[in-house]
N, C-alpha and C positions, 0 to 999 in steps of 0.2 A: 300231589304236585300238579297233576293235570287240571284239577278243579281250581286250584289257585291261579294257574295261568289263564284259564277262561275268565275268571273273575277280573283279573288285571286287564285283559284285553277289552272286556266289556266297559270297564271304567274309563279306559283310555279313549274308546270311541265316544263315550258320553262327553268327556272333556273336549275332544277335538271338535265335535259338533257344536258345543257351546261356544268355543272360541271362534268358529266360523259364523256364528249368528244364524245358524240354520234352525230357526224356530217356527212354531205354529204349523208344523207339517204333520199330517196324519201318518200312520205307520205303514200304509199300503202303497209304498213308492218303489217297488222292486224294479220297475222299468226305467228309472231315472238314472242320469249320470251324476257325478259329483257336482255339487252346487258351486256357484260363483266362478265358474270358468268363463272367461271372456268370449263373447261371440265374435267369430271370424268367418271369413268366406268358406273356410274348410268345413264349417259346421254343416253346410248343405251341399257342398261340392259343385261340380260343373253340371250344367243342363238340368238343374232342378227347377220345378215350377213353384215359385214362392209368392206369398202375399202376406201383408200385415193386417192385424186386427187390433183396433184401439178405440176406446170410447170414453165418454164423460170428460170432454176435453176443452170446450170452447170458453176460455176465461181471459181473453185479451193477452195471452202469453204469460199470465200470472200464475202463482202457485208453482207447480212443477211442469206446467204445460210446455214452456220453451225448452226446458232441459230434456223432456221426453222427445220433443220434436227434433232437437239436435241429435239425440241418439238414433232416432229413426232415420234421419238424413245420413248419418255415418253408416248405419247398417244397410240402407238402401244403396249407397255407393258401392258397398262390397258385393251384394248379392243380386241387385237389379230386380226387385220384386215386380210382379206383373201389375199389381194394384193394391190399394188399401181399402179395408172395410171398416167403417165406423159402426160402433154399437150403440149409437144414440147419445142424447144429451150433448148435441153438437154445439149448442150455444147457451151459456148461462147468463143471467139466471132465467131468462124468460124468452128464449127463442130469438127469432129475428122478426122485424116488422115488415120487411119487404126484400126484394132481390137486390136492392141498393142499400140495405142497412150497413152502417159502418163496421159492424161486427164481421162481415164477410172478409174485410181486409184485416181488421185488428185481431180476430180470433182464428183465422184460417189462412188466407193467402200470404200474409206477412210472417206467419209463424212457421209454416211448413215449406221452407225454402230449399233451394238446391234442385238441380236438374233431375236427380234420381227420384224426387218425390213429385215431379210434374207428370203424374200418371193418373189413371182413373181412381177416384175415391168414391166407392159405392157407399151411400149413406143410408142408415135407418133412423127412425124417429124415436126420441126418448120423451119422457114426460115433461122435461123442461122445454123441449121443442114445441110441445103442444100448448105451452103458455104464451107462445107467439103465433106467428102465421105459418102453418104447415105448408100452405100453398106457396109461400115465398121460397121455402127450401126446394120445392119441386121446380118452381120457375127459374131458380138460379142455375139449374142444369142447362138451360138454353143460353145462359150468359157466360158460364165458366167452361174453360177447356177441360178441367179435371173433375169437377163435381158431378156425380151421377145419381140422380134420384128422379126417375121418370114418373113415379107415382108413390103412393103411401106404401105399397108393397109390390114387388116385382121380382123378376128372375133373370138369370144369365147363365148360359152354358159356355164353358171354356174348354178348349182343347189342351190337354196336358202334354201329350206327345203324339206320336204317330198312331198310337193305339188307344190311349185312355182319354176320357172326357170327364168333366166334373160339372155338376148342376149346383149352382149357387142360388139359394132362395132367401130373399130379403123380406122380412115380415114386419108388420106393425103390431106390436104387442099391447100398446096402450089401451085400445078399446076393450080388451079382455079384463083389465084390472078394474074391479068394481069400485074401488076407492076413488077412482077418478071421475066417475059418473055422478050426475046430480050435484055438481059443485058450482052452480051458477056461473058457468062460463070460464072458470079458472083454467080449465084444460081445453080451451078453444072449442072445437066442434066434436069432441070425442063422443058425446052422447048420441050423435046421429050416425056413427060408423056401424056398419053391418058386420058383426063378427062371424055370423053364419056364412055370409058370402065369402069372407076371407078364407075360412077353413075349407070351403068348397073349392076355392081357387087353388089353395095349397095342395089339396088332395089331387086335383087334376094335373097340376104341374109335376108332382112326384110320381103319379101314375104313368105319365107320359115319358118319364126319364128311363133311360136304359138301365136294366138290372145290373149291368156291369160297371156303371159309372159311379164315381164318387158323388155323394149327396151331402151338401153342407147347408144348414139353415142358420140364419142370423136374426136376432131380435134384441131389443133393448133389455127386457126383463129376463132374469134367469128362471128356469124351472126349479133348479135346486141351487142352494147357496149354503156356505158353512155357517154363517151367523144366523142365530135363531130369529125367525120372523121374516127372513129375506126370501124364502121359497115363495113361489107364486102358484098356488093350487089351481087357479083358473087355467094356467098354461099347461100344467100337468094333465088336466082333464082334456084339454082341446088339442094340444100339440103332440104329446107323448104317443097316443095311439097311432098317429100318422107316421111318426118317426119309426116306430117299430114295424108298422105294416109295410113300409116301403124301403126299409134298410138304410135310413139316414145314419151316417157314421158319426157326425159331430154337430152339436148345437153350440153356437158362439153367442155370448151376450155381454152386457155391461151392467149398468145401474148400480151394482155394488162396486165401490171404489177400491177394488183389490184385484189381484191376479190369483185365479183359482182353477182347479180341476176337480170335477166331481164325477162319480159314476156309481149310481145305486146298484146294490147287489142284484144280479140277474139281468141288468140292462145291457143292451147291445149298443147303446149310444154313449159317447163321451161328451161331457158338458164342461165347456171352458168359459170362464168369466175374464174379460179384459176391459175393466172399467177404471183404470188408474192413469188416464191420460193427462190429468192435471192435479189431482189430489187423491189422498188415500184416506181410508176410514179404518176403524177398529175391525180387524178381521174376525174377532171372536175365536172360539175354540172349534177345531175341526170336528165334524160330526161323522156319523157312520158312512155318509156318502162321500166324504172328502178324501181326495188323494193328495191335494196340495192346496195351501192357502197362505198368502203373504200380503200384508199391507205395505206395498212398495210402489212408487211411481214407475210406470213402464208400459210395455206393449207386448203383443203376441206375434211371433213369426211362425208361419205354417209353410212347410215345404214338402212337395210331393216329388218322389223320385222312385221309379219302378212301382212296386206294389205297396210302398210305405209312405205314410204321412208322418212327418216329423214335426212336432209342435214344441216350440221354445217359448218360455215366459222370460222376458228380458227386462232388466231394470234400466233406469236412466243413465247408468254408467256402463251399459252394455255387458253387465254380468248376466250370465245365464243362471237364473234362479231355479229353473226346473225344465226338464225336457222329457218328452214322452213319444213313443212310436206306436202308431196304429197301422196294422197291416190290413190291406184290402182283401177280404175274402170273397171271391166271385162265386 
């Protein structure tokens, strides 16, 4: 009788998950809450330090871009995030030509409207941005109230509360990807970028950060991804040793047009992909590193309160597809 009851309960769970559409999720999701709960202010509570992460988005409001933007606006009105971080491919198909390019209005200013989104947007560069003028995206920082990109890679330290600080490191992953080099100028000036210098800079920034602070690194390309062939070995070789040496808690990326969470066995770093700001792609099957993967338009909400970082992957209808808590071990 007991065995029959267990079998019935197992089948019931399978049916319920199927009805919820909770697919393409690896089996290592013990820290998650039930999926498809609507995001509300109560998800982060009062006095939380929150920010959004979103990438692969600049399409003149087409595809799912405007719907994701509207969801971000509603979410921002609820929780008042401190800033937004882009994970690159800010403008399709081919970057921008200048700081006065019409895409600044059509793909950015006129899409992400509402007072709650008139905050700092820390941008990183994607491969499509390298098809245009990288310097134009840097120069727009001087023209725009909200666009922040002082250089190809840069850093910012933020006060979380009266005690905690967080170090945000914004990197340029494109020069590390060998496939972009020797392409007869297809990717702008990627060939002349000094990857050794960037790694030395990242090392110095992380070394100077307090051991007790949160450390978050952002880049366009993922170190790990669920779909076969999307991992970037060049970044695993160059970035991963620094992450582990200096206790980086999270690496955020885009490039893959999905919402994902990965954590290789034995890793101290959580890897999140938020690259579904305008379109989605086939997520493939979860691999051994996958904790969650879903091809759905949306964005990531990160919220720090006390010793915990709460990460939500939210779709364009403000459903919480996945959430995960990382505790800061000092």
